[in-house]
C-alpha positions in Angstrom: 16.0 6.1 -33.2 18.6 3.8 -34.7 19.8 2.9 -31.3 16.1 1.5 -30.3 15.9 -0.2 -33.3 19.5 -2.2 -32.9 18.4 -2.9 -28.8 15.3 -4.1 -30.1 16.3 -6.5 -32.9 19.1 -7.9 -30.2 16.6 -9.1 -28.0 14.1 -10.4 -30.8 17.0 -12.3 -32.4 18.2 -13.5 -28.7 14.5 -14.5 -27.7 14.1 -16.4 -31.3 17.3 -18.4 -30.8 16.2 -20.0 -27.3 15.3 -23.1 -26.7 15.4 -23.8 -22.9 14.7 -20.1 -22.4 11.4 -19.8 -23.8 10.1 -22.7 -21.6 11.3 -20.8 -18.8 9.8 -17.4 -20.1 6.7 -19.5 -20.2 6.9 -21.0 -16.7 7.7 -17.5 -15.4 4.6 -15.6 -17.4 2.3 -18.6 -15.7 3.8 -18.0 -12.2 2.9 -14.0 -12.4 -0.3 -14.8 -14.0 -1.3 -17.3 -10.7 0.4 -14.7 -8.3 -1.2 -11.6 -9.7 -5.3 -12.9 -11.2 -5.7 -16.2 -9.3 -4.7 -15.7 -5.8 -6.1 -11.9 -5.9 -9.1 -12.9 -7.1 -9.7 -15.7 -4.4 -8.0 -14.7 -1.3 -7.8 -10.9 -1.5 -11.4 -9.7 -1.8 -12.7 -6.2 -1.7 -14.1 -6.3 1.5 -14.9 -2.9 1.7 -16.7 -2.7 -1.4 -18.9 -5.4 -0.3 -19.7 -3.7 3.1 -20.0 0.1 2.1 -21.9 1.3 -0.8 -19.9 4.8 -1.3 -16.6 5.9 -1.1 -16.9 8.2 1.4 -18.4 5.3 3.7 -15.3 3.7 2.8 -12.9 6.3 4.0 -14.6 7.0 7.2 -14.6 3.1 8.1 -10.9 3.0 7.6 -10.4 6.0 9.0 -11.9 4.9 11.9 -10.1 2.0 12.0 -6.4 3.7 11.9 -7.1 5.9 14.8 -9.1 3.6 16.9 -7.4 3.1 20.3 -6.7 -0.4 21.6 
């Protein structure tokens, strides 16, 4: 427990004394938010949920598409 507390205090003190690093972390967090939330909503919609009502229908469709010969 003491080791975990020392490690946490090390990182907390390090983040408190940062100047440029705080801005960089804010930029990183904003980018991650954009990548994982905004882009997912607009570019990766849940097509299966809009076409089919049940999980069984979705599963059957996926299996059919995977096993279909070209």
